[in-house]
Backbone as ProteinMPNN parsed JSONL, in Angstrom:
{"seq_chain_A": "MATFRRSVLSNISRLINSATAPQRLNGIVSSNQIVQYHSVHRPFVNSFSRFCSSNTGVESLDFDLSNEESKRRLVNRLVYRSKQRGFLELDLVLGSWVENHIGSLDENGIRALVDVLNLENPDLWKWLTGQEQPPEPINTNPVFTEVRSKVMYNLDNYASQQTRATPGQPWVRGWDDFKKGRDSPIVGNQ", "coords_chain_A": {"N_chain_A": [[14.323, 15.454, -46.278], [16.354, 14.765, -47.974], [18.208, 13.689, -46.22], [16.88, 11.425, -45.425], [16.8, 9.961, -47.864], [19.559, 9.579, -48.221], [20.189, 7.973, -46.001], [18.708, 5.692, -46.566], [19.768, 4.858, -49.055], [22.445, 4.409, -48.366], [22.247, 2.217, -46.754], [21.128, 0.261, -48.326], [22.997, -1.105, -49.95], [24.347, -2.525, -47.997], [22.355, -4.254, -47.208], [21.923, -5.725, -49.554], [24.353, -7.058, -49.915], [24.447, -8.662, -47.712], [23.452, -11.638, -45.935], [20.082, -12.796, -46.025], [18.875, -14.001, -43.878], [19.848, -15.779, -40.897], [21.561, -18.822, -41.473], [20.282, -22.08, -40.984], [21.244, -25.031, -39.449], [20.275, -28.181, -39.23], [18.097, -27.199, -37.813], [19.232, -25.649, -35.846], [20.617, -22.627, -34.787], [23.572, -20.856, -34.627], [24.919, -18.782, -32.013], [26.72, -16.908, -32.897], [25.939, -16.494, -35.533], [23.452, -15.275, -35.139], [24.141, -12.858, -33.859], [25.657, -11.728, -35.902], [23.674, -11.482, -37.872], [21.854, -9.656, -36.663], [23.524, -7.44, -36.345], [23.899, -6.635, -38.932], [21.328, -5.914, -39.872], [20.246, -4.243, -37.962], [21.228, -1.476, -37.899], [19.947, -0.466, -40.156], [17.232, -0.575, -39.485], [17.19, 1.157, -37.283], [17.789, 3.543, -38.539], [15.445, 4.64, -39.466], [14.044, 5.511, -37.286], [14.222, 8.183, -36.435], [12.745, 9.488, -38.336], [10.176, 8.636, -38.03], [9.173, 9.506, -35.688], [6.625, 10.632, -33.588], [6.5, 12.505, -31.699], [7.181, 15.682, -31.203], [8.033, 17.386, -29.258], [6.544, 19.693, -28.452], [4.022, 18.574, -28.313], [4.272, 16.833, -26.21], [4.049, 18.365, -24.002], [6.133, 19.046, -22.352], [8.021, 21.55, -21.584], [10.37, 24.233, -21.277], [10.293, 27.259, -19.741], [12.035, 28.921, -18.495], [14.435, 29.638, -19.645], [15.455, 32.022, -21.994], [16.067, 31.458, -24.671], [14.925, 28.894, -25.105], [12.287, 29.565, -24.632], [11.805, 31.365, -26.725], [12.107, 29.636, -28.914], [9.956, 27.9, -28.44], [7.773, 29.668, -28.651], [8.046, 30.459, -31.344], [7.651, 27.978, -32.571], [5.0, 27.419, -31.839], [3.625, 29.563, -33.024], [4.184, 29.022, -35.697], [2.923, 26.495, -35.978], [0.304, 27.288, -35.609], [-0.191, 28.894, -37.788], [0.276, 27.358, -40.017], [-1.536, 25.184, -40.625], [-2.79, 24.004, -42.743], [-5.368, 24.445, -43.414], [-7.053, 26.901, -44.617], [-8.821, 28.851, -43.445], [-8.557, 28.33, -40.697], [-5.816, 28.746, -40.469], [-5.683, 31.515, -40.788], [-7.403, 32.495, -38.725], [-6.506, 31.23, -36.255], [-3.753, 31.729, -36.476], [-3.526, 34.573, -36.463], [-4.681, 35.107, -33.963], [-2.936, 33.779, -32.189], [-0.52, 35.126, -32.728], [-1.167, 37.658, -31.719], [-1.662, 37.158, -28.996], [0.229, 35.452, -27.813], [2.353, 36.451, -26.33], [1.237, 37.199, -23.905], [0.47, 34.892, -22.644], [0.612, 32.607, -19.953], [2.234, 29.729, -18.428], [0.159, 27.814, -18.111], [-1.656, 28.815, -19.97], [-0.212, 28.408, -22.315], [-0.13, 25.636, -22.342], [-2.862, 25.156, -22.682], [-3.171, 26.287, -25.219], [-1.578, 24.534, -26.74], [-3.116, 22.244, -26.476], [-5.35, 23.025, -27.981], [-4.144, 23.359, -30.494], [-3.533, 20.741, -31.064], [-5.879, 19.614, -31.886], [-8.065, 18.218, -34.397], [-8.412, 19.641, -37.663], [-11.011, 19.846, -39.17], [-12.918, 19.307, -37.148], [-12.272, 21.246, -35.202], [-12.819, 23.602, -36.643], [-15.598, 23.391, -37.044], [-16.456, 23.505, -34.408], [-15.545, 26.027, -33.595], [-17.017, 27.749, -35.227], [-19.596, 27.28, -34.504], [-21.09, 25.278, -35.691], [-21.217, 22.745, -34.649], [-21.497, 21.439, -31.321], [-18.833, 21.672, -29.055], [-16.919, 19.109, -27.302], [-16.997, 18.73, -23.706], [-14.388, 18.996, -22.308], [-12.979, 20.532, -24.169], [-14.593, 22.72, -24.496], [-14.251, 24.018, -22.099], [-11.686, 24.903, -22.227], [-9.533, 27.619, -21.911], [-8.203, 29.033, -23.999], [-9.497, 28.09, -26.286], [-12.105, 29.061, -25.779], [-11.685, 31.83, -25.895], [-10.785, 32.189, -28.565], [-13.004, 31.207, -29.902], [-14.958, 33.058, -29.078], [-13.985, 35.337, -30.351], [-14.23, 34.569, -33.063], [-17.016, 34.182, -33.253], [-17.893, 36.763, -32.639], [-16.864, 38.17, -34.846], [-18.294, 36.873, -36.891], [-20.926, 37.576, -36.194], [-20.86, 40.371, -36.452], [-19.786, 40.972, -38.984], [-20.642, 39.237, -40.975], [-23.254, 38.459, -43.162], [-26.52, 37.402, -42.269], [-27.842, 35.827, -44.112], [-25.851, 34.486, -45.428], [-24.856, 32.712, -43.657], [-24.808, 29.585, -41.896], [-27.465, 27.975, -40.152], [-27.402, 27.838, -36.591], [-25.828, 24.944, -35.313], [-25.994, 23.528, -37.647], [-24.285, 22.259, -40.547], [-22.199, 24.182, -42.806], [-23.219, 25.055, -46.096], [-21.888, 24.579, -49.303], [-21.244, 27.397, -51.367], [-21.851, 27.374, -54.124], [-23.733, 25.837, -56.75], [-23.999, 23.117, -55.964], [-25.931, 21.468, -54.882], [-27.877, 21.281, -56.799], [-26.934, 19.772, -58.879], [-26.886, 19.086, -62.192], [-29.621, 19.545, -62.721], [-30.745, 22.37, -63.084], [-28.396, 23.619, -63.581], [-25.447, 24.396, -65.568], [-23.684, 21.895, -67.473], [-20.903, 21.931, -67.607], [-18.537, 24.128, -66.186], [-19.256, 27.457, -64.882], [-21.276, 29.015, -66.039]], "CA_chain_A": [[14.071, 14.401, -47.233], [17.641, 14.324, -48.498], [18.804, 12.839, -45.197], [16.161, 10.154, -45.51], [17.292, 9.251, -49.042], [20.933, 9.192, -47.972], [20.235, 6.848, -45.069], [18.183, 4.507, -47.248], [20.715, 4.42, -50.078], [23.667, 3.892, -47.755], [21.976, 0.926, -46.125], [20.674, -0.728, -49.312], [24.122, -1.959, -50.342], [24.603, -3.414, -46.87], [21.328, -5.296, -47.245], [22.111, -6.577, -50.73], [25.547, -7.875, -49.731], [24.338, -9.514, -46.525], [22.501, -12.754, -46.006], [18.765, -12.325, -45.615], [18.551, -14.574, -42.573], [20.883, -16.725, -40.485], [21.377, -20.182, -41.987], [20.014, -23.075, -39.95], [21.791, -26.358, -39.689], [19.486, -29.106, -38.413], [17.188, -26.45, -36.943], [19.991, -24.955, -34.802], [21.298, -21.428, -35.247], [24.608, -20.516, -33.657], [24.807, -17.424, -31.481], [27.539, -16.05, -33.735], [25.135, -16.132, -36.696], [22.404, -14.344, -34.705], [24.774, -11.56, -33.64], [26.012, -11.195, -37.216], [22.423, -11.123, -38.542], [21.316, -8.431, -36.071], [24.409, -6.3, -36.571], [23.72, -6.196, -40.309], [20.015, -5.332, -40.107], [19.843, -3.298, -36.926], [21.41, -0.067, -38.264], [18.937, -0.086, -41.138], [15.98, -0.345, -38.762], [17.337, 2.355, -36.455], [17.896, 4.751, -39.346], [14.115, 5.188, -39.697], [13.383, 5.929, -36.048], [14.121, 9.633, -36.318], [11.756, 9.974, -39.288], [8.849, 8.155, -37.659], [8.82, 9.99, -34.362], [5.418, 11.459, -33.59], [6.573, 13.414, -30.576], [8.113, 16.733, -31.594], [8.422, 18.189, -28.115], [5.441, 20.529, -27.994], [2.889, 17.722, -28.006], [4.477, 16.151, -24.944], [3.796, 19.364, -22.969], [7.314, 19.232, -21.523], [8.791, 22.654, -22.122], [11.058, 25.023, -20.273], [10.113, 28.686, -19.983], [12.991, 29.693, -17.706], [15.5, 30.072, -20.536], [14.92, 32.87, -23.065], [16.216, 30.779, -25.958], [13.907, 27.844, -25.22], [10.987, 30.239, -24.722], [11.711, 31.885, -28.089], [11.866, 28.49, -29.797], [8.593, 27.425, -28.212], [6.856, 30.657, -29.228], [8.14, 30.34, -32.801], [7.037, 26.712, -32.967], [3.548, 27.534, -31.685], [3.136, 30.475, -34.067], [4.247, 28.286, -36.961], [1.864, 25.474, -35.989], [-1.015, 27.918, -35.706], [-0.347, 29.518, -39.102], [0.512, 26.392, -41.09], [-2.345, 24.002, -40.34], [-3.261, 23.423, -43.983], [-6.802, 24.747, -43.503], [-6.853, 28.336, -44.768], [-9.583, 29.637, -42.478], [-7.926, 28.169, -39.386], [-4.515, 29.416, -40.525], [-5.9, 32.949, -40.577], [-8.009, 32.764, -37.417], [-5.603, 30.847, -35.168], [-2.466, 32.407, -36.628], [-3.599, 35.961, -35.987], [-4.938, 35.114, -32.518], [-1.708, 33.388, -31.485], [0.436, 36.235, -32.85], [-1.566, 38.766, -30.852], [-1.816, 36.802, -27.59], [1.24, 34.523, -27.308], [3.192, 37.123, -25.341], [0.554, 37.346, -22.619], [0.094, 33.588, -22.098], [1.489, 31.983, -18.974], [2.475, 28.314, -18.712], [-1.133, 27.137, -18.285], [-2.199, 29.275, -21.242], [0.515, 27.729, -23.391], [-0.625, 24.251, -22.359], [-4.201, 25.19, -23.291], [-2.964, 26.53, -26.645], [-1.093, 23.286, -27.333], [-4.283, 21.354, -26.572], [-6.158, 23.475, -29.124], [-3.398, 23.086, -31.723], [-3.523, 19.301, -31.308], [-7.189, 19.176, -32.368], [-8.198, 18.037, -35.841], [-8.907, 20.844, -38.336], [-12.46, 19.942, -39.445], [-13.661, 19.384, -35.888], [-12.016, 22.546, -34.59], [-13.537, 24.627, -37.398], [-17.03, 23.261, -36.748], [-16.688, 23.949, -33.028], [-15.32, 27.473, -33.507], [-18.057, 28.489, -35.947], [-20.906, 26.96, -33.952], [-21.802, 24.259, -36.458], [-21.396, 21.636, -33.714], [-21.103, 21.741, -29.95], [-17.587, 20.985, -28.708], [-16.951, 18.31, -26.077], [-16.831, 19.521, -22.481], [-13.006, 19.42, -22.017], [-12.567, 21.571, -25.114], [-15.435, 23.889, -24.23], [-13.731, 24.702, -20.909], [-10.322, 25.348, -22.508], [-9.591, 29.084, -21.995], [-7.777, 29.507, -25.323], [-10.589, 27.783, -27.209], [-13.239, 29.966, -25.556], [-11.327, 33.163, -26.405], [-10.775, 32.161, -30.032], [-14.39, 31.04, -30.34], [-15.68, 34.321, -28.898], [-13.536, 36.238, -31.422], [-14.833, 34.113, -34.317], [-18.456, 34.445, -33.212], [-18.042, 38.22, -32.715], [-16.659, 38.55, -36.243], [-19.422, 36.377, -37.685], [-22.122, 38.358, -35.881], [-20.731, 41.765, -36.871], [-19.313, 41.19, -40.347], [-21.217, 38.292, -41.938], [-24.695, 38.564, -43.338], [-27.244, 36.23, -41.776], [-28.221, 34.984, -45.238], [-24.706, 33.69, -45.867], [-24.425, 31.835, -42.566], [-25.616, 28.402, -41.596], [-28.187, 28.066, -38.884], [-26.597, 27.211, -35.535], [-25.96, 23.506, -35.211], [-26.052, 22.932, -38.978], [-23.059, 22.499, -41.32], [-22.284, 25.16, -43.876], [-23.415, 24.527, -47.439], [-21.024, 25.271, -50.253], [-21.967, 28.498, -51.962], [-22.215, 27.217, -55.524], [-24.98, 25.109, -56.957], [-23.726, 21.688, -55.868], [-27.131, 20.723, -54.526], [-28.719, 21.142, -57.992], [-26.071, 19.209, -59.912], [-27.509, 18.459, -63.336], [-31.0, 19.957, -63.009], [-30.815, 23.691, -63.707], [-27.066, 24.175, -63.761], [-24.761, 23.922, -66.768], [-22.945, 20.652, -67.283], [-19.511, 22.265, -67.375], [-18.291, 25.535, -65.914], [-20.19, 28.163, -64.006], [-21.983, 29.997, -66.855]], "C_chain_A": [[15.383, 13.872, -47.79], [18.337, 13.405, -47.504], [18.17, 11.46, -45.228], [16.674, 9.329, -46.685], [18.707, 8.746, -48.823], [21.001, 7.976, -47.062], [19.723, 5.572, -45.716], [19.203, 3.982, -48.241], [21.99, 3.853, -49.476], [23.454, 2.526, -47.131], [21.512, -0.135, -47.115], [21.813, -1.65, -49.718], [24.464, -2.941, -49.234], [23.593, -4.56, -46.86], [21.533, -6.256, -48.41], [23.275, -7.528, -50.518], [25.44, -8.824, -48.547], [23.382, -10.663, -46.785], [21.162, -12.264, -45.502], [18.364, -12.868, -44.261], [19.667, -15.523, -42.183], [20.552, -18.129, -40.995], [21.208, -21.147, -40.822], [20.635, -24.406, -40.375], [21.106, -27.306, -38.721], [18.607, -28.362, -37.418], [17.896, -25.656, -35.863], [20.714, -23.772, -35.437], [22.333, -21.073, -34.199], [24.452, -19.068, -33.208], [25.628, -16.448, -32.304], [26.751, -15.59, -34.963], [24.047, -15.131, -36.322], [22.983, -12.955, -34.506], [25.124, -10.923, -34.975], [24.762, -10.724, -37.957], [21.876, -9.813, -37.994], [22.219, -7.23, -36.309], [24.285, -5.775, -37.993], [22.418, -5.426, -40.461], [19.619, -4.273, -39.093], [20.088, -1.843, -37.314], [20.371, 0.409, -39.27], [17.615, 0.229, -40.447], [16.077, 0.937, -37.944], [17.406, 3.631, -37.276], [16.543, 5.389, -39.6], [13.497, 5.777, -38.443], [13.253, 7.439, -35.941], [13.099, 10.224, -37.276], [10.342, 9.62, -38.874], [8.42, 8.651, -36.291], [7.613, 10.9, -34.438], [5.473, 12.51, -32.498], [7.608, 14.484, -30.869], [8.531, 17.618, -30.432], [7.288, 19.023, -27.585], [4.274, 19.662, -27.573], [3.031, 17.062, -26.647], [4.22, 17.072, -23.756], [4.939, 19.49, -21.979], [8.135, 20.353, -22.144], [9.316, 23.489, -20.973], [10.91, 26.497, -20.629], [11.112, 29.545, -19.212], [14.095, 30.288, -18.58], [14.886, 30.881, -21.68], [14.993, 32.19, -24.428], [15.16, 29.694, -26.13], [12.507, 28.447, -25.308], [10.767, 30.786, -26.137], [11.421, 30.766, -29.08], [10.438, 27.983, -29.667], [7.572, 28.372, -28.837], [6.869, 30.557, -30.75], [7.46, 29.067, -33.299], [5.517, 26.792, -32.89], [2.944, 28.47, -32.736], [3.134, 29.762, -35.416], [3.121, 27.262, -37.049], [0.482, 26.095, -36.13], [-1.256, 28.526, -37.082], [-0.253, 28.528, -40.252], [-0.246, 25.098, -40.842], [-2.818, 23.307, -41.609], [-4.75, 23.618, -44.204], [-6.862, 26.262, -43.468], [-7.565, 29.155, -43.704], [-8.962, 29.541, -41.089], [-6.546, 28.799, -39.354], [-4.675, 30.898, -40.205], [-6.414, 33.246, -39.172], [-7.034, 32.455, -36.29], [-4.275, 31.587, -35.256], [-2.491, 33.828, -36.117], [-3.85, 36.013, -34.485], [-3.671, 34.784, -31.747], [-0.671, 34.499, -31.574], [0.113, 37.363, -31.878], [-1.528, 38.424, -29.373], [-0.71, 35.93, -27.008], [2.113, 35.162, -26.23], [2.549, 37.232, -23.97], [0.161, 36.012, -21.99], [1.114, 33.116, -21.071], [1.635, 30.502, -19.323], [1.165, 27.549, -18.925], [-1.8, 27.553, -19.595], [-1.522, 28.606, -22.425], [0.073, 26.277, -23.488], [-2.015, 24.182, -23.003], [-4.097, 25.425, -24.798], [-2.49, 25.269, -27.351], [-2.239, 22.294, -27.477], [-5.166, 21.735, -27.757], [-5.447, 23.147, -30.435], [-3.356, 21.601, -32.057], [-4.858, 18.773, -31.822], [-7.183, 19.05, -33.888], [-8.859, 19.262, -36.472], [-10.415, 20.875, -38.566], [-13.292, 20.069, -38.172], [-13.505, 20.755, -35.248], [-12.789, 23.643, -35.315], [-15.03, 24.572, -37.109], [-17.346, 23.761, -35.347], [-16.536, 25.459, -32.905], [-16.442, 28.268, -34.155], [-19.46, 28.147, -35.487], [-21.708, 25.961, -34.755], [-22.097, 23.038, -35.598], [-20.972, 22.1, -32.333], [-19.818, 20.989, -29.625], [-17.771, 20.113, -27.472], [-16.612, 19.175, -24.863], [-15.377, 19.91, -22.191], [-12.527, 20.54, -22.938], [-13.34, 22.854, -24.85], [-14.954, 24.673, -23.015], [-12.294, 25.179, -21.088], [-10.341, 26.866, -22.689], [-9.17, 29.641, -23.356], [-8.888, 29.259, -26.335], [-11.741, 28.759, -27.022], [-12.933, 31.369, -26.059], [-11.353, 33.208, -27.935], [-12.203, 32.038, -30.55], [-15.179, 32.339, -30.176], [-15.272, 35.331, -29.967], [-14.188, 35.862, -32.753], [-16.317, 34.446, -34.34], [-18.74, 35.951, -33.279], [-17.902, 38.68, -34.164], [-17.801, 38.071, -37.13], [-20.67, 37.221, -37.446], [-22.055, 39.767, -36.457], [-20.405, 41.958, -38.348], [-19.913, 40.246, -41.384], [-22.726, 38.455, -41.981], [-25.364, 37.276, -42.858], [-27.624, 35.288, -42.915], [-27.075, 34.078, -45.691], [-24.256, 32.689, -44.821], [-25.359, 30.648, -42.411], [-26.368, 28.642, -40.3], [-27.364, 27.361, -37.823], [-26.892, 25.717, -35.417], [-26.01, 22.785, -36.54], [-24.743, 23.204, -39.719], [-23.293, 23.536, -42.408], [-22.465, 24.447, -45.2], [-22.467, 25.285, -48.355], [-21.841, 26.281, -51.023], [-22.417, 28.312, -53.39], [-23.492, 26.409, -55.622], [-24.76, 23.602, -56.924], [-24.984, 20.878, -55.585], [-28.052, 20.501, -55.721], [-27.972, 20.451, -59.126], [-26.888, 18.525, -61.003], [-28.915, 18.936, -63.649], [-31.019, 21.275, -63.766], [-29.444, 24.25, -64.052], [-26.429, 23.648, -65.039], [-23.945, 22.672, -66.457], [-21.496, 20.947, -66.939], [-19.405, 23.75, -67.109], [-19.332, 26.151, -65.017], [-20.959, 29.246, -64.766], [-23.425, 30.125, -66.425]], "O_chain_A": [[15.516, 12.675, -48.048], [18.99, 12.442, -47.905], [18.853, 10.448, -45.074], [16.952, 8.139, -46.535], [19.03, 7.617, -49.193], [21.776, 7.052, -47.311], [20.241, 4.487, -45.449], [19.477, 2.782, -48.269], [22.561, 2.909, -50.021], [24.404, 1.755, -46.997], [21.501, -1.32, -46.78], [21.615, -2.86, -49.821], [24.835, -4.081, -49.513], [23.937, -5.698, -46.542], [21.339, -7.463, -48.266], [23.193, -8.694, -50.904], [26.279, -9.713, -48.402], [22.605, -10.646, -47.741], [21.113, -11.395, -44.632], [17.574, -12.236, -43.56], [20.372, -16.027, -43.056], [19.401, -18.562, -40.949], [21.897, -21.045, -39.807], [20.539, -24.819, -41.531], [21.338, -27.235, -37.515], [18.393, -28.836, -36.302], [17.232, -25.038, -35.03], [21.342, -23.902, -36.488], [22.017, -20.996, -33.012], [23.916, -18.235, -33.939], [25.27, -15.275, -32.402], [26.874, -14.441, -35.389], [23.746, -14.229, -37.105], [22.383, -11.97, -34.937], [24.918, -9.725, -35.17], [24.787, -9.677, -38.603], [21.473, -8.944, -38.767], [21.727, -6.112, -36.46], [24.539, -4.596, -38.24], [22.398, -4.383, -41.115], [18.72, -3.477, -39.364], [19.207, -1.017, -37.074], [19.962, 1.569, -39.236], [16.952, 1.206, -40.797], [15.13, 1.723, -37.918], [17.108, 4.707, -36.757], [16.485, 6.576, -39.921], [12.498, 6.49, -38.54], [12.26, 7.93, -35.404], [12.629, 11.341, -37.062], [9.393, 10.257, -39.333], [7.375, 8.232, -35.792], [7.571, 11.826, -35.248], [4.562, 13.331, -32.392], [8.806, 14.213, -30.79], [9.33, 18.533, -30.628], [7.078, 19.065, -26.373], [3.601, 19.966, -26.588], [2.031, 16.762, -25.995], [4.177, 16.607, -22.616], [4.74, 19.991, -20.873], [8.86, 20.134, -23.115], [8.79, 23.463, -19.86], [11.35, 26.932, -21.693], [11.041, 30.772, -19.271], [14.626, 31.352, -18.259], [13.893, 30.456, -22.271], [14.083, 32.331, -25.246], [14.559, 29.587, -27.199], [11.637, 27.899, -25.985], [9.668, 30.681, -26.68], [10.593, 30.921, -29.977], [9.788, 27.673, -30.665], [6.619, 27.928, -29.478], [5.81, 30.568, -31.378], [6.777, 29.078, -34.323], [4.822, 26.29, -33.774], [1.871, 28.194, -33.272], [2.183, 29.889, -36.187], [2.441, 27.168, -38.071], [-0.415, 25.486, -36.713], [-2.405, 28.661, -37.503], [-0.671, 28.845, -41.365], [0.351, 24.022, -40.85], [-3.209, 22.141, -41.562], [-5.327, 23.006, -45.103], [-6.736, 26.857, -42.397], [-6.971, 30.062, -43.122], [-8.85, 30.544, -40.383], [-6.137, 29.335, -38.324], [-3.892, 31.464, -39.442], [-5.913, 34.151, -38.505], [-6.759, 33.318, -35.456], [-3.732, 32.022, -34.24], [-1.576, 34.25, -35.41], [-3.293, 36.87, -33.798], [-3.364, 35.441, -30.752], [-0.001, 34.786, -30.581], [1.014, 37.954, -31.283], [-1.375, 39.329, -28.553], [-0.71, 35.687, -25.801], [2.563, 34.475, -25.313], [3.255, 37.346, -22.968], [-0.425, 35.998, -20.908], [2.322, 33.211, -21.287], [1.207, 30.072, -20.394], [1.077, 26.721, -19.832], [-2.438, 26.733, -20.255], [-2.17, 28.274, -23.418], [-0.083, 25.745, -24.587], [-2.306, 23.265, -23.771], [-4.848, 24.83, -25.571], [-2.953, 24.967, -28.451], [-2.329, 21.584, -28.479], [-5.674, 20.86, -28.458], [-6.087, 22.702, -31.388], [-3.164, 21.237, -33.217], [-4.958, 17.594, -32.161], [-6.392, 19.697, -34.574], [-9.763, 19.854, -35.881], [-11.055, 21.856, -38.188], [-14.25, 20.841, -38.12], [-14.484, 21.356, -34.805], [-13.356, 24.526, -34.671], [-15.662, 25.616, -36.946], [-18.39, 24.374, -35.125], [-17.306, 26.105, -32.194], [-16.784, 29.351, -33.681], [-20.428, 28.677, -36.031], [-22.906, 25.811, -34.519], [-23.111, 22.368, -35.794], [-20.187, 23.038, -32.193], [-19.722, 19.79, -29.89], [-18.681, 20.351, -26.677], [-16.004, 20.237, -25.002], [-15.135, 21.068, -21.851], [-11.752, 21.4, -22.52], [-12.793, 23.95, -24.971], [-15.22, 25.871, -22.91], [-11.74, 25.802, -20.182], [-11.085, 27.367, -23.532], [-9.739, 30.632, -23.812], [-9.186, 30.129, -27.153], [-12.302, 29.24, -28.007], [-13.819, 32.037, -26.593], [-11.88, 34.151, -28.525], [-12.57, 32.692, -31.526], [-15.984, 32.685, -31.041], [-16.108, 36.099, -30.442], [-14.647, 36.737, -33.488], [-16.822, 34.943, -35.347], [-19.715, 36.369, -33.903], [-18.706, 39.472, -34.655], [-18.229, 38.794, -38.029], [-21.391, 37.546, -38.389], [-23.069, 40.305, -36.903], [-20.718, 43.007, -38.912], [-19.702, 40.45, -42.579], [-23.382, 38.574, -40.946], [-24.818, 36.187, -43.031], [-27.72, 34.079, -42.708], [-27.313, 33.019, -46.273], [-23.353, 31.893, -45.081], [-26.54, 30.709, -42.752], [-25.939, 29.429, -39.457], [-26.689, 26.377, -38.125], [-28.047, 25.29, -35.421], [-26.064, 21.555, -36.571], [-24.148, 24.267, -39.541], [-24.416, 23.743, -42.869], [-21.927, 23.359, -45.405], [-22.269, 26.489, -48.197], [-23.016, 26.044, -51.304], [-23.302, 29.039, -53.841], [-24.248, 26.32, -54.655], [-25.285, 22.884, -57.775], [-25.088, 19.726, -56.005], [-28.919, 19.628, -55.674], [-28.4, 20.568, -60.274], [-27.512, 17.493, -60.756], [-29.371, 18.741, -64.776], [-31.283, 21.292, -64.969], [-29.347, 25.259, -64.75], [-26.81, 22.59, -65.541], [-23.568, 22.431, -65.31], [-20.917, 20.288, -66.075], [-20.103, 24.547, -67.736], [-20.184, 25.459, -64.459], [-21.265, 30.293, -64.195], [-24.174, 30.911, -67.005]]}, "name": "protein", "num_of_chains": 1, "seq": "MATFRRSVLSNISRLINSATAPQRLNGIVSSNQIVQYHSVHRPFVNSFSRFCSSNTGVESLDFDLSNEESKRRLVNRLVYRSKQRGFLELDLVLGSWVENHIGSLDENGIRALVDVLNLENPDLWKWLTGQEQPPEPINTNPVFTEVRSKVMYNLDNYASQQTRATPGQPWVRGWDDFKKGRDSPIVGNQ"}
């Protein structure tokens, strides 16, 4: 963020001191004015390109496993992405699964893991817990099927049937949101 601020602040003075557009004389702009105009504004535009890049390397599926250093970086990046999704349940489920299985994945397994990590959190959670059926390409993903089997095993063995949603139905929040205002207190959970 500090680099971003520095690049913006260093280019603001250049913008303030420069002309906003090349001056036209009888509708004609000289080539010298165009070059001067682009040389003033081009560095400012290029300074944002590194902040707006959506391709961080893993998403492109171009990675090198021959070098130990690049393999270590890739493993660290995948573990981080699996543990820091911003969805607590998925952080715990995917993070622990990736930590336990990343060492045994080959190149195709890593590609399958990247495909799973690129999925949206709410959809992935619904598919893993059986609230919705996943699309066919995801349902055939080997990493997804292993993680889903682990989640379903844990739900079957450790969760009471009364606390679970029926298959194909979304989970209901555990509080009394559905009775808002009828029998529940107006404020708090008394």
